[in-house]
N, CA, C and O atoms as CSV, one atom per row, in Angstrom:
chain,resi,resn,atom,element,x,y,z
A,1,MET,N,N,-1.814,7.657,17.139
A,1,MET,CA,C,-2.741,8.326,16.234
A,1,MET,C,C,-4.149,7.793,16.479
A,1,MET,O,O,-4.346,6.583,16.591
A,2,ASP,N,N,-5.098,8.663,16.560
A,2,ASP,CA,C,-6.496,8.281,16.678
A,2,ASP,C,C,-6.980,7.976,15.263
A,2,ASP,O,O,-7.483,8.860,14.570
A,3,SER,N,N,-6.827,6.719,14.837
A,3,SER,CA,C,-7.023,6.359,13.435
A,3,SER,C,C,-8.409,6.678,12.917
A,3,SER,O,O,-8.530,7.247,11.832
A,4,LYS,N,N,-9.447,6.341,13.635
A,4,LYS,CA,C,-10.791,6.584,13.127
A,4,LYS,C,C,-11.144,8.056,13.105
A,4,LYS,O,O,-11.901,8.493,12.239
A,5,ALA,N,N,-10.617,8.826,14.032
A,5,ALA,CA,C,-10.914,10.253,14.058
A,5,ALA,C,C,-10.249,10.971,12.892
A,5,ALA,O,O,-10.810,11.932,12.366
A,6,GLN,N,N,-9.061,10.524,12.477
A,6,GLN,CA,C,-8.331,11.215,11.418
A,6,GLN,C,C,-8.652,10.696,10.027
A,6,GLN,O,O,-8.366,11.372,9.039
A,7,LEU,N,N,-9.234,9.521,9.929
A,7,LEU,CA,C,-9.499,8.932,8.623
A,7,LEU,C,C,-10.887,9.304,8.119
A,7,LEU,O,O,-11.862,9.329,8.870
A,8,SER,N,N,-10.941,9.585,6.854
A,8,SER,CA,C,-12.211,9.821,6.185
A,8,SER,C,C,-12.573,8.542,5.447
A,8,SER,O,O,-11.704,7.712,5.178
A,9,THR,N,N,-13.821,8.380,5.125
A,9,THR,CA,C,-14.206,7.203,4.356
A,9,THR,C,C,-14.061,7.435,2.859
A,9,THR,O,O,-14.336,6.526,2.075
A,10,SER,N,N,-13.641,8.615,2.439
A,10,SER,CA,C,-13.623,8.919,1.004
A,10,SER,C,C,-12.233,8.867,0.372
A,10,SER,O,O,-12.052,9.379,-0.732
A,11,TYR,N,N,-11.257,8.271,1.033
A,11,TYR,CA,C,-9.918,8.215,0.465
A,11,TYR,C,C,-9.844,7.248,-0.703
A,11,TYR,O,O,-10.614,6.290,-0.762
A,12,PRO,N,N,-8.924,7.487,-1.634
A,12,PRO,CA,C,-8.754,6.562,-2.745
A,12,PRO,C,C,-8.062,5.282,-2.291
A,12,PRO,O,O,-7.612,5.171,-1.150
A,13,ALA,N,N,-7.988,4.326,-3.199
A,13,ALA,CA,C,-7.360,3.038,-2.921
A,13,ALA,C,C,-6.264,2.772,-3.944
A,13,ALA,O,O,-6.267,3.324,-5.045
A,14,LEU,N,N,-5.330,1.915,-3.554
A,14,LEU,CA,C,-4.231,1.498,-4.416
A,14,LEU,C,C,-4.100,-0.009,-4.308
A,14,LEU,O,O,-3.996,-0.552,-3.209
A,15,SER,N,N,-4.106,-0.684,-5.450
A,15,SER,CA,C,-3.923,-2.130,-5.472
A,15,SER,C,C,-2.433,-2.433,-5.599
A,15,SER,O,O,-1.755,-1.887,-6.469
A,16,VAL,N,N,-1.928,-3.308,-4.725
A,16,VAL,CA,C,-0.509,-3.656,-4.665
A,16,VAL,C,C,-0.403,-5.171,-4.610
A,16,VAL,O,O,-1.144,-5.818,-3.869
A,17,CYS,N,N,0.507,-5.741,-5.384
A,17,CYS,CA,C,0.709,-7.186,-5.369
A,17,CYS,C,C,1.308,-7.640,-4.046
A,17,CYS,O,O,2.024,-6.894,-3.379
A,18,GLN,N,N,1.001,-8.872,-3.687
A,18,GLN,CA,C,1.625,-9.489,-2.523
A,18,GLN,C,C,2.993,-10.022,-2.946
A,18,GLN,O,O,3.126,-10.443,-4.095
A,19,PRO,N,N,3.990,-10.029,-2.112
A,19,PRO,CA,C,3.972,-9.741,-0.691
A,19,PRO,C,C,4.158,-8.267,-0.349
A,19,PRO,O,O,4.252,-7.901,0.823
A,20,TRP,N,N,4.210,-7.420,-1.386
A,20,TRP,CA,C,4.476,-5.997,-1.156
A,20,TRP,C,C,3.379,-5.320,-0.345
A,20,TRP,O,O,3.667,-4.489,0.516
A,21,ALA,N,N,2.120,-5.670,-0.616
A,21,ALA,CA,C,1.021,-5.071,0.149
A,21,ALA,C,C,1.171,-5.388,1.636
A,21,ALA,O,O,1.003,-4.510,2.483
A,22,GLU,N,N,1.486,-6.636,1.946
A,22,GLU,CA,C,1.670,-7.038,3.349
A,22,GLU,C,C,2.836,-6.285,3.985
A,22,GLU,O,O,2.731,-5.834,5.126
A,23,LEU,N,N,3.937,-6.146,3.264
A,23,LEU,CA,C,5.105,-5.440,3.800
A,23,LEU,C,C,4.809,-3.964,4.045
A,23,LEU,O,O,5.339,-3.374,4.986
A,24,ILE,N,N,3.963,-3.364,3.203
A,24,ILE,CA,C,3.556,-1.972,3.425
A,24,ILE,C,C,2.764,-1.866,4.723
A,24,ILE,O,O,3.029,-0.988,5.543
A,25,ILE,N,N,1.796,-2.755,4.911
A,25,ILE,CA,C,0.954,-2.697,6.103
A,25,ILE,C,C,1.746,-3.050,7.368
A,25,ILE,O,O,1.412,-2.580,8.456
A,26,LEU,N,N,2.772,-3.860,7.235
A,26,LEU,CA,C,3.649,-4.163,8.371
A,26,LEU,C,C,4.584,-2.988,8.703
A,26,LEU,O,O,5.200,-2.969,9.768
A,27,GLY,N,N,4.686,-2.017,7.796
A,27,GLY,CA,C,5.586,-0.891,8.006
A,27,GLY,C,C,7.027,-1.191,7.612
A,27,GLY,O,O,7.916,-0.376,7.864
A,28,ARG,N,N,7.270,-2.333,7.005
A,28,ARG,CA,C,8.627,-2.710,6.593
A,28,ARG,C,C,8.987,-2.160,5.223
A,28,ARG,O,O,10.168,-2.041,4.895
A,29,LYS,N,N,7.995,-1.826,4.424
A,29,LYS,CA,C,8.210,-1.262,3.088
A,29,LYS,C,C,7.579,0.124,3.090
A,29,LYS,O,O,6.355,0.258,3.104
A,30,SER,N,N,8.414,1.143,3.077
A,30,SER,CA,C,7.895,2.510,3.182
A,30,SER,C,C,7.891,3.244,1.847
A,30,SER,O,O,7.479,4.401,1.775
A,31,ILE,N,N,8.348,2.578,0.793
A,31,ILE,CA,C,8.329,3.186,-0.544
A,31,ILE,C,C,7.760,2.177,-1.535
A,31,ILE,O,O,8.184,1.022,-1.573
A,32,GLU,N,N,6.810,2.618,-2.323
A,32,GLU,CA,C,6.261,1.828,-3.423
A,32,GLU,C,C,6.672,2.496,-4.720
A,32,GLU,O,O,6.481,3.700,-4.885
A,33,VAL,N,N,7.233,1.732,-5.637
A,33,VAL,CA,C,7.656,2.289,-6.923
A,33,VAL,C,C,6.504,2.192,-7.911
A,33,VAL,O,O,5.915,1.129,-8.109
A,34,ARG,N,N,6.203,3.310,-8.513
A,34,ARG,CA,C,5.171,3.394,-9.551
A,34,ARG,C,C,5.742,4.127,-10.755
A,34,ARG,O,O,6.680,4.912,-10.619
A,35,GLN,N,N,5.190,3.878,-11.912
A,35,GLN,CA,C,5.651,4.529,-13.140
A,35,GLN,C,C,4.985,5.872,-13.366
A,35,GLN,O,O,5.257,6.531,-14.369
A,36,TRP,N,N,4.132,6.285,-12.468
A,36,TRP,CA,C,3.356,7.498,-12.668
A,36,TRP,C,C,3.322,8.322,-11.387
A,36,TRP,O,O,3.503,7.819,-10.278
A,37,TRP,N,N,3.088,9.578,-11.590
A,37,TRP,CA,C,3.029,10.600,-10.550
A,37,TRP,C,C,1.587,10.821,-10.131
A,37,TRP,O,O,0.672,10.635,-10.933
A,38,THR,N,N,1.378,11.213,-8.897
A,38,THR,CA,C,0.070,11.683,-8.458
A,38,THR,C,C,0.261,12.910,-7.583
A,38,THR,O,O,1.235,13.011,-6.836
A,39,GLU,N,N,-0.664,13.825,-7.681
A,39,GLU,CA,C,-0.648,14.990,-6.792
A,39,GLU,C,C,-1.278,14.670,-5.446
A,39,GLU,O,O,-1.118,15.426,-4.487
A,40,TYR,N,N,-1.994,13.552,-5.369
A,40,TYR,CA,C,-2.701,13.188,-4.141
A,40,TYR,C,C,-1.708,12.944,-3.000
A,40,TYR,O,O,-0.670,12.313,-3.197
A,41,ARG,N,N,-2.035,13.448,-1.813
A,41,ARG,CA,C,-1.316,13.141,-0.576
A,41,ARG,C,C,-2.363,12.868,0.485
A,41,ARG,O,O,-3.392,13.541,0.539
A,42,GLY,N,N,-2.104,11.899,1.316
A,42,GLY,CA,C,-3.041,11.556,2.379
A,42,GLY,C,C,-3.219,10.056,2.462
A,42,GLY,O,O,-2.436,9.292,1.898
A,43,PHE,N,N,-4.252,9.641,3.168
A,43,PHE,CA,C,-4.475,8.220,3.386
A,43,PHE,C,C,-4.964,7.516,2.127
A,43,PHE,O,O,-5.729,8.067,1.336
A,44,LEU,N,N,-4.493,6.272,1.966
A,44,LEU,CA,C,-4.890,5.384,0.863
A,44,LEU,C,C,-5.299,4.045,1.450
A,44,LEU,O,O,-4.615,3.517,2.326
A,45,TRP,N,N,-6.389,3.502,0.984
A,45,TRP,CA,C,-6.738,2.125,1.326
A,45,TRP,C,C,-5.821,1.221,0.507
A,45,TRP,O,O,-5.641,1.444,-0.690
A,46,ILE,N,N,-5.240,0.202,1.143
A,46,ILE,CA,C,-4.354,-0.727,0.438
A,46,ILE,C,C,-5.119,-2.004,0.108
A,46,ILE,O,O,-5.646,-2.693,0.983
A,47,HIS,N,N,-5.156,-2.287,-1.186
A,47,HIS,CA,C,-5.809,-3.470,-1.721
A,47,HIS,C,C,-4.721,-4.474,-2.098
A,47,HIS,O,O,-3.790,-4.135,-2.828
A,48,ALA,N,N,-4.836,-5.704,-1.603
A,48,ALA,CA,C,-3.903,-6.780,-1.959
A,48,ALA,C,C,-4.417,-7.438,-3.235
A,48,ALA,O,O,-5.475,-8.068,-3.237
A,49,ALA,N,N,-3.663,-7.286,-4.315
A,49,ALA,CA,C,-4.076,-7.816,-5.613
A,49,ALA,C,C,-4.108,-9.345,-5.592
A,49,ALA,O,O,-3.533,-9.975,-4.704
A,50,LYS,N,N,-4.777,-9.925,-6.567
A,50,LYS,CA,C,-4.885,-11.383,-6.658
A,50,LYS,C,C,-3.626,-12.042,-7.208
A,50,LYS,O,O,-3.402,-13.233,-6.994
A,51,LYS,N,N,-2.812,-11.278,-7.909
A,51,LYS,CA,C,-1.603,-11.833,-8.533
A,51,LYS,C,C,-0.703,-12.480,-7.479
A,51,LYS,O,O,-0.505,-11.930,-6.395
A,52,GLU,N,N,-0.163,-13.652,-7.810
A,52,GLU,CA,C,0.647,-14.407,-6.858
A,52,GLU,C,C,2.080,-14.563,-7.361
A,52,GLU,O,O,2.312,-14.796,-8.547
A,53,ASP,N,N,3.035,-14.432,-6.445
A,53,ASP,CA,C,4.446,-14.720,-6.709
A,53,ASP,C,C,4.940,-15.554,-5.529
A,53,ASP,O,O,5.573,-15.034,-4.610
A,54,ALA,N,N,4.645,-16.850,-5.566
A,54,ALA,CA,C,4.930,-17.751,-4.446
A,54,ALA,C,C,6.421,-17.799,-4.130
A,54,ALA,O,O,6.800,-17.865,-2.961
A,55,ASP,N,N,7.274,-17.768,-5.157
A,55,ASP,CA,C,8.721,-17.817,-4.908
A,55,ASP,C,C,9.185,-16.592,-4.125
A,55,ASP,O,O,9.955,-16.715,-3.173
A,56,LEU,N,N,8.716,-15.412,-4.525
A,56,LEU,CA,C,9.098,-14.191,-3.819
A,56,LEU,C,C,8.565,-14.208,-2.380
A,56,LEU,O,O,9.262,-13.801,-1.450
A,57,GLU,N,N,7.345,-14.675,-2.209
A,57,GLU,CA,C,6.779,-14.757,-0.860
A,57,GLU,C,C,7.624,-15.663,0.025
A,57,GLU,O,O,7.944,-15.305,1.159
A,58,ARG,N,N,7.986,-16.831,-0.487
A,58,ARG,CA,C,8.825,-17.749,0.302
A,58,ARG,C,C,10.175,-17.105,0.611
A,58,ARG,O,O,10.678,-17.211,1.729
A,59,HIS,N,N,10.757,-16.440,-0.384
A,59,HIS,CA,C,12.053,-15.779,-0.192
A,59,HIS,C,C,11.988,-14.745,0.936
A,59,HIS,O,O,12.949,-14.580,1.688
A,60,LEU,N,N,10.865,-14.058,1.050
A,60,LEU,CA,C,10.693,-13.036,2.087
A,60,LEU,C,C,10.079,-13.586,3.381
A,60,LEU,O,O,9.799,-12.828,4.309
A,61,GLY,N,N,9.872,-14.902,3.438
A,61,GLY,CA,C,9.410,-15.529,4.668
A,61,GLY,C,C,7.910,-15.561,4.862
A,61,GLY,O,O,7.442,-15.677,5.995
A,62,PHE,N,N,7.138,-15.461,3.787
A,62,PHE,CA,C,5.679,-15.481,3.891
A,62,PHE,C,C,5.102,-16.726,3.234
A,62,PHE,O,O,5.726,-17.344,2.371
A,63,SER,N,N,3.905,-17.076,3.660
A,63,SER,CA,C,3.120,-18.101,2.972
A,63,SER,C,C,1.650,-17.778,3.192
A,63,SER,O,O,1.275,-17.243,4.235
A,64,SER,N,N,0.842,-18.096,2.235
A,64,SER,CA,C,-0.615,-17.946,2.322
A,64,SER,C,C,-1.064,-16.523,2.648
A,64,SER,O,O,-1.924,-16.327,3.508
A,65,LEU,N,N,-0.494,-15.540,1.974
A,65,LEU,CA,C,-0.915,-14.159,2.190
A,65,LEU,C,C,-2.295,-13.927,1.588
A,65,LEU,O,O,-2.668,-14.555,0.597
A,66,TYR,N,N,-3.036,-13.030,2.192
A,66,TYR,CA,C,-4.376,-12.685,1.709
A,66,TYR,C,C,-4.274,-11.983,0.355
A,66,TYR,O,O,-3.402,-11.138,0.151
A,67,ARG,N,N,-5.164,-12.335,-0.559
A,67,ARG,CA,C,-5.236,-11.716,-1.883
A,67,ARG,C,C,-6.684,-11.418,-2.236
A,67,ARG,O,O,-7.608,-12.092,-1.782
A,68,GLY,N,N,-6.855,-10.396,-3.054
A,68,GLY,CA,C,-8.183,-10.112,-3.578
A,68,GLY,C,C,-9.054,-9.262,-2.685
A,68,GLY,O,O,-10.271,-9.442,-2.642
A,69,GLY,N,N,-8.431,-8.322,-1.962
A,69,GLY,CA,C,-9.233,-7.437,-1.138
A,69,GLY,C,C,-8.386,-6.481,-0.325
A,69,GLY,O,O,-7.161,-6.452,-0.443
A,70,PHE,N,N,-9.052,-5.707,0.495
A,70,PHE,CA,C,-8.397,-4.659,1.282
A,70,PHE,C,C,-7.837,-5.218,2.579
A,70,PHE,O,O,-8.461,-6.043,3.245
A,71,ILE,N,N,-6.625,-4.740,2.924
A,71,ILE,CA,C,-5.981,-5.225,4.157
A,71,ILE,C,C,-5.627,-4.087,5.119
A,71,ILE,O,O,-5.307,-4.344,6.280
A,72,GLY,N,N,-5.679,-2.846,4.658
A,72,GLY,CA,C,-5.334,-1.752,5.559
A,72,GLY,C,C,-5.329,-0.409,4.874
A,72,GLY,O,O,-5.838,-0.239,3.767
A,73,VAL,N,N,-4.733,0.546,5.575
A,73,VAL,CA,C,-4.656,1.925,5.100
A,73,VAL,C,C,-3.263,2.449,5.440
A,73,VAL,O,O,-2.649,2.014,6.414
A,74,VAL,N,N,-2.777,3.372,4.641
A,74,VAL,CA,C,-1.454,3.957,4.836
A,74,VAL,C,C,-1.502,5.420,4.413
A,74,VAL,O,O,-2.343,5.816,3.606
A,75,ASN,N,N,-0.604,6.206,4.958
A,75,ASN,CA,C,-0.542,7.633,4.644
A,75,ASN,C,C,0.512,7.874,3.565
A,75,ASN,O,O,1.693,7.610,3.787
A,76,LEU,N,N,0.100,8.367,2.409
A,76,LEU,CA,C,1.026,8.747,1.334
A,76,LEU,C,C,1.492,10.168,1.615
A,76,LEU,O,O,0.722,11.119,1.482
A,77,THR,N,N,2.770,10.309,2.008
A,77,THR,CA,C,3.277,11.612,2.432
A,77,THR,C,C,3.968,12.385,1.332
A,77,THR,O,O,3.986,13.616,1.364
A,78,SER,N,N,4.545,11.684,0.346
A,78,SER,CA,C,5.189,12.380,-0.772
A,78,SER,C,C,5.382,11.414,-1.934
A,78,SER,O,O,5.316,10.195,-1.776
A,79,VAL,N,N,5.619,11.988,-3.087
A,79,VAL,CA,C,5.967,11.228,-4.289
A,79,VAL,C,C,7.198,11.904,-4.873
A,79,VAL,O,O,7.184,13.104,-5.146
A,80,VAL,N,N,8.266,11.131,-5.064
A,80,VAL,CA,C,9.526,11.700,-5.544
A,80,VAL,C,C,10.011,10.973,-6.782
A,80,VAL,O,O,9.865,9.757,-6.908
A,81,ARG,N,N,10.587,11.731,-7.686
A,81,ARG,CA,C,11.185,11.141,-8.895
A,81,ARG,C,C,12.531,10.558,-8.507
A,81,ARG,O,O,13.329,11.210,-7.833
A,82,PHE,N,N,12.780,9.334,-8.933
A,82,PHE,CA,C,14.069,8.723,-8.646
A,82,PHE,C,C,15.142,9.225,-9.601
A,82,PHE,O,O,14.945,9.273,-10.815
A,83,ASP,N,N,16.270,9.592,-9.029
A,83,ASP,CA,C,17.496,9.736,-9.801
A,83,ASP,C,C,18.446,8.690,-9.222
A,83,ASP,O,O,18.108,8.051,-8.226
A,84,ARG,N,N,19.592,8.501,-9.801
A,84,ARG,CA,C,20.509,7.437,-9.381
A,84,ARG,C,C,20.890,7.561,-7.895
A,84,ARG,O,O,20.891,6.569,-7.165
A,85,GLU,N,N,21.210,8.772,-7.463
A,85,GLU,CA,C,21.633,8.984,-6.080
A,85,GLU,C,C,20.508,8.654,-5.094
A,85,GLU,O,O,20.733,7.961,-4.101
A,86,ARG,N,N,19.319,9.140,-5.363
A,86,ARG,CA,C,18.190,8.871,-4.460
A,86,ARG,C,C,17.884,7.377,-4.422
A,86,ARG,O,O,17.647,6.827,-3.346
A,87,TRP,N,N,17.885,6.715,-5.570
A,87,TRP,CA,C,17.602,5.283,-5.592
A,87,TRP,C,C,18.620,4.517,-4.747
A,87,TRP,O,O,18.241,3.610,-4.006
A,88,MET,N,N,19.899,4.865,-4.844
A,88,MET,CA,C,20.925,4.182,-4.064
A,88,MET,C,C,20.688,4.378,-2.560
A,88,MET,O,O,20.915,3.457,-1.775
A,89,ARG,N,N,20.243,5.548,-2.163
A,89,ARG,CA,C,19.972,5.819,-0.747
A,89,ARG,C,C,18.688,5.159,-0.266
A,89,ARG,O,O,18.609,4.754,0.894
A,90,TRP,N,N,17.685,5.040,-1.121
A,90,TRP,CA,C,16.347,4.630,-0.705
A,90,TRP,C,C,15.968,3.203,-1.059
A,90,TRP,O,O,14.928,2.734,-0.597
A,91,ARG,N,N,16.738,2.503,-1.839
A,91,ARG,CA,C,16.264,1.201,-2.329
A,91,ARG,C,C,16.000,0.194,-1.218
A,91,ARG,O,O,15.160,-0.692,-1.380
A,92,GLU,N,N,16.702,0.313,-0.090
A,92,GLU,CA,C,16.401,-0.581,1.028
A,92,GLU,C,C,15.002,-0.323,1.591
A,92,GLU,O,O,14.352,-1.251,2.072
A,93,ARG,N,N,14.541,0.905,1.538
A,93,ARG,CA,C,13.187,1.220,2.003
A,93,ARG,C,C,12.138,0.632,1.067
A,93,ARG,O,O,10.995,0.404,1.463
A,94,HIS,N,N,12.538,0.389,-0.177
A,94,HIS,CA,C,11.656,-0.257,-1.135
A,94,HIS,C,C,11.822,-1.770,-1.078
A,94,HIS,O,O,11.027,-2.506,-1.662
A,95,LEU,N,N,12.847,-2.233,-0.378
A,95,LEU,CA,C,13.188,-3.653,-0.253
A,95,LEU,C,C,13.639,-4.239,-1.582
A,95,LEU,O,O,13.273,-5.363,-1.927
A,96,SER,N,N,14.433,-3.479,-2.326
A,96,SER,CA,C,14.926,-3.945,-3.613
A,96,SER,C,C,16.411,-3.660,-3.743
A,96,SER,O,O,16.886,-2.589,-3.365
A,97,GLU,N,N,17.125,-4.614,-4.273
A,97,GLU,CA,C,18.544,-4.417,-4.595
A,97,GLU,C,C,18.717,-4.227,-6.092
A,97,GLU,O,O,19.841,-4.104,-6.578
A,98,GLY,N,N,17.625,-4.203,-6.818
A,98,GLY,CA,C,17.673,-4.138,-8.270
A,98,GLY,C,C,18.154,-2.805,-8.796
A,98,GLY,O,O,18.448,-1.891,-8.025
A,99,PRO,N,N,18.235,-2.692,-10.131
A,99,PRO,CA,C,18.673,-1.441,-10.749
A,99,PRO,C,C,17.645,-0.338,-10.542
A,99,PRO,O,O,16.481,-0.590,-10.234
A,100,MET,N,N,18.108,0.878,-10.719
A,100,MET,CA,C,17.233,2.032,-10.527
A,100,MET,C,C,16.084,2.007,-11.540
A,100,MET,O,O,16.316,1.894,-12.743
A,101,PRO,N,N,14.870,2.110,-11.056
A,101,PRO,CA,C,13.741,2.189,-11.982
A,101,PRO,C,C,13.598,3.605,-12.531
A,101,PRO,O,O,13.967,4.580,-11.876
A,102,ALA,N,N,13.064,3.699,-13.725
A,102,ALA,CA,C,12.712,5.016,-14.274
A,102,ALA,C,C,11.304,5.302,-13.777
A,102,ALA,O,O,10.323,5.130,-14.501
A,103,ALA,N,N,11.226,5.741,-12.530
A,103,ALA,CA,C,9.918,5.807,-11.897
A,103,ALA,C,C,9.900,6.782,-10.736
A,103,ALA,O,O,10.833,7.553,-10.514
A,104,TYR,N,N,8.795,6.713,-10.007
A,104,TYR,CA,C,8.561,7.559,-8.843
A,104,TYR,C,C,8.487,6.695,-7.591
A,104,TYR,O,O,8.026,5.555,-7.633
A,105,GLY,N,N,8.942,7.248,-6.494
A,105,GLY,CA,C,8.821,6.595,-5.205
A,105,GLY,C,C,7.679,7.209,-4.423
A,105,GLY,O,O,7.690,8.404,-4.129
A,106,TRP,N,N,6.698,6.396,-4.089
A,106,TRP,CA,C,5.577,6.825,-3.262
A,106,TRP,C,C,5.964,6.523,-1.823
A,106,TRP,O,O,6.180,5.364,-1.471
A,107,VAL,N,N,6.053,7.541,-0.996
A,107,VAL,CA,C,6.555,7.401,0.368
A,107,VAL,C,C,5.376,7.262,1.337
A,107,VAL,O,O,4.493,8.117,1.398
A,108,PHE,N,N,5.392,6.162,2.088
A,108,PHE,CA,C,4.306,5.835,3.012
A,108,PHE,C,C,4.756,5.905,4.461
A,108,PHE,O,O,5.932,5.728,4.779
A,109,ARG,N,N,3.782,6.168,5.335
A,109,ARG,CA,C,3.993,6.032,6.780
A,109,ARG,C,C,2.627,5.763,7.422
A,109,ARG,O,O,1.597,5.805,6.749
A,110,ASP,N,N,2.632,5.490,8.713
A,110,ASP,CA,C,1.413,5.280,9.514
A,110,ASP,C,C,0.507,4.161,9.005
A,110,ASP,O,O,-0.700,4.368,8.885
A,111,PRO,N,N,1.059,2.969,8.699
A,111,PRO,CA,C,0.170,1.886,8.245
A,111,PRO,C,C,-0.748,1.402,9.363
A,111,PRO,O,O,-0.353,1.337,10.527
A,112,ILE,N,N,-1.966,1.069,8.991
A,112,ILE,CA,C,-2.950,0.518,9.926
A,112,ILE,C,C,-3.599,-0.691,9.258
A,112,ILE,O,O,-4.143,-0.587,8.158
A,113,ARG,N,N,-3.537,-1.838,9.934
A,113,ARG,CA,C,-4.154,-3.051,9.398
A,113,ARG,C,C,-5.631,-3.088,9.776
A,113,ARG,O,O,-6.008,-2.747,10.897
A,114,LEU,N,N,-6.454,-3.507,8.825
A,114,LEU,CA,C,-7.872,-3.737,9.130
A,114,LEU,C,C,-7.988,-4.908,10.100
A,114,LEU,O,O,-7.126,-5.786,10.121
A,115,GLN,N,N,-9.039,-4.924,10.893
A,115,GLN,CA,C,-9.252,-6.023,11.836
A,115,GLN,C,C,-9.432,-7.346,11.110
A,115,GLN,O,O,-9.122,-8.408,11.651
A,116,GLN,N,N,-9.928,-7.280,9.898
A,116,GLN,CA,C,-10.021,-8.455,9.030
A,116,GLN,C,C,-10.012,-7.965,7.598
A,116,GLN,O,O,-10.494,-6.867,7.322
A,117,PRO,N,N,-9.468,-8.765,6.667
A,117,PRO,CA,C,-9.473,-8.347,5.260
A,117,PRO,C,C,-10.907,-8.233,4.736
A,117,PRO,O,O,-11.832,-8.875,5.233
A,118,TYR,N,N,-11.045,-7.399,3.724
A,118,TYR,CA,C,-12.356,-7.219,3.104
A,118,TYR,C,C,-12.241,-7.540,1.616
A,118,TYR,O,O,-11.577,-6.805,0.885
A,119,PRO,N,N,-12.875,-8.629,1.146
A,119,PRO,CA,C,-12.763,-9.018,-0.254
A,119,PRO,C,C,-13.388,-7.983,-1.189
A,119,PRO,O,O,-14.497,-7.501,-0.962
A,120,SER,N,N,-12.654,-7.662,-2.232
A,120,SER,CA,C,-13.134,-6.681,-3.203
A,120,SER,C,C,-12.220,-6.717,-4.418
A,120,SER,O,O,-11.054,-7.100,-4.326
A,121,ARG,N,N,-12.756,-6.322,-5.528
A,121,ARG,CA,C,-11.976,-6.218,-6.757
A,121,ARG,C,C,-11.085,-4.988,-6.694
A,121,ARG,O,O,-11.478,-3.959,-6.144
A,122,GLY,N,N,-9.883,-5.094,-7.258
A,122,GLY,CA,C,-8.988,-3.956,-7.381
A,122,GLY,C,C,-9.024,-3.388,-8.787
A,122,GLY,O,O,-9.590,-3.994,-9.697
A,123,PHE,N,N,-8.418,-2.221,-8.961
A,123,PHE,CA,C,-8.374,-1.551,-10.253
A,123,PHE,C,C,-7.000,-0.922,-10.434
A,123,PHE,O,O,-6.296,-0.681,-9.454
A,124,PRO,N,N,-6.611,-0.652,-11.676
A,124,PRO,CA,C,-5.329,0.026,-11.902
A,124,PRO,C,C,-5.367,1.471,-11.401
A,124,PRO,O,O,-6.430,2.087,-11.321
A,125,GLY,N,N,-4.204,1.989,-11.071
A,125,GLY,CA,C,-4.098,3.384,-10.646
A,125,GLY,C,C,-4.733,3.615,-9.291
A,125,GLY,O,O,-5.086,2.671,-8.585
A,126,LEU,N,N,-4.874,4.885,-8.934
A,126,LEU,CA,C,-5.637,5.231,-7.741
A,126,LEU,C,C,-7.107,5.117,-8.114
A,126,LEU,O,O,-7.531,5.627,-9.152
A,127,PHE,N,N,-7.874,4.458,-7.281
A,127,PHE,CA,C,-9.288,4.318,-7.612
A,127,PHE,C,C,-10.151,4.660,-6.412
A,127,PHE,O,O,-9.755,4.465,-5.263
A,128,ARG,N,N,-11.325,5.169,-6.698
A,128,ARG,CA,C,-12.292,5.542,-5.663
A,128,ARG,C,C,-13.216,4.363,-5.383
A,128,ARG,O,O,-13.501,3.552,-6.264
A,129,LEU,N,N,-13.666,4.288,-4.167
A,129,LEU,CA,C,-14.547,3.210,-3.748
A,129,LEU,C,C,-15.984,3.699,-3.661
A,129,LEU,O,O,-16.246,4.886,-3.467
A,130,ALA,N,N,-16.892,2.772,-3.808
A,130,ALA,CA,C,-18.296,3.093,-3.560
A,130,ALA,C,C,-18.426,3.503,-2.091
A,130,ALA,O,O,-17.729,2.951,-1.240
A,131,PRO,N,N,-19.291,4.448,-1.783
A,131,PRO,CA,C,-19.430,4.907,-0.391
A,131,PRO,C,C,-19.684,3.775,0.604
A,131,PRO,O,O,-19.164,3.802,1.720
A,132,GLU,N,N,-20.478,2.783,0.206
A,132,GLU,CA,C,-20.771,1.689,1.144
A,132,GLU,C,C,-19.528,0.833,1.430
A,132,GLU,O,O,-19.383,0.314,2.537
A,133,VAL,N,N,-18.632,0.681,0.448
A,133,VAL,CA,C,-17.389,-0.061,0.676
A,133,VAL,C,C,-16.476,0.743,1.603
A,133,VAL,O,O,-15.879,0.186,2.524
A,134,SER,N,N,-16.369,2.038,1.364
A,134,SER,CA,C,-15.557,2.898,2.238
A,134,SER,C,C,-16.051,2.839,3.677
A,134,SER,O,O,-15.247,2.809,4.609
A,135,GLN,N,N,-17.354,2.822,3.861
A,135,GLN,CA,C,-17.911,2.759,5.218
A,135,GLN,C,C,-17.563,1.441,5.904
A,135,GLN,O,O,-17.243,1.421,7.092
A,136,VAL,N,N,-17.626,0.348,5.158
A,136,VAL,CA,C,-17.267,-0.951,5.726
A,136,VAL,C,C,-15.791,-0.965,6.119
A,136,VAL,O,O,-15.440,-1.431,7.203
A,137,LEU,N,N,-14.923,-0.455,5.237
A,137,LEU,CA,C,-13.496,-0.420,5.549
A,137,LEU,C,C,-13.222,0.426,6.787
A,137,LEU,O,O,-12.437,0.043,7.654
A,138,HIS,N,N,-13.868,1.561,6.856
A,138,HIS,CA,C,-13.707,2.430,8.008
A,138,HIS,C,C,-14.098,1.700,9.292
A,138,HIS,O,O,-13.418,1.820,10.312
A,139,ALA,N,N,-15.190,0.947,9.238
A,139,ALA,CA,C,-15.652,0.206,10.412
A,139,ALA,C,C,-14.700,-0.934,10.778
A,139,ALA,O,O,-14.693,-1.381,11.925
A,140,LEU,N,N,-13.899,-1.410,9.826
A,140,LEU,CA,C,-12.957,-2.487,10.088
A,140,LEU,C,C,-11.622,-2.020,10.663
A,140,LEU,O,O,-10.759,-2.838,10.982
A,141,LEU,N,N,-11.454,-0.701,10.795
A,141,LEU,CA,C,-10.228,-0.202,11.434
A,141,LEU,C,C,-10.250,-0.602,12.903
A,141,LEU,O,O,-11.315,-0.711,13.510
A,142,PRO,N,N,-9.059,-0.820,13.474
A,142,PRO,CA,C,-9.041,-1.208,14.889
A,142,PRO,C,C,-9.570,-0.090,15.776
A,142,PRO,O,O,-9.440,1.085,15.434
A,143,PRO,N,N,-10.164,-0.444,16.909
A,143,PRO,CA,C,-10.643,0.600,17.826
A,143,PRO,C,C,-9.476,1.390,18.400
A,143,PRO,O,O,-8.370,0.871,18.553
A,144,THR,N,N,-9.734,2.632,18.709
A,144,THR,CA,C,-8.670,3.471,19.253
A,144,THR,C,C,-8.673,3.483,20.756
A,144,THR,O,O,-7.836,4.144,21.371
């Protein structure tokens, strides 16, 4: 994929706690569970939240993950409501063995890591970035 040619600087952002944000950008976590639906489809900037869960990070083999800024971009291809059958089929893609959430699965593909993280505050929900922040993030995408 020609990442810079296909990406716009005006995409929304999603803040995700670590280690989940890192797993999304690595392409190992292709579903994010959220309690809410969105009609939006397309690229999202991924923001690594400041919240820390050191035990979970160690359990998943990570240490010293970046927090408090943007680490990459991912393509949100669909949002599906979980029922019991779908959760049983998809929970490995979410990297969870837990019970079925009363929630939606946000399906991701095409993760791209920024050349370096960009420190910035995150916000709840899908949030829009100031144009100058979007331009910086766009410039931090790897060359094609």
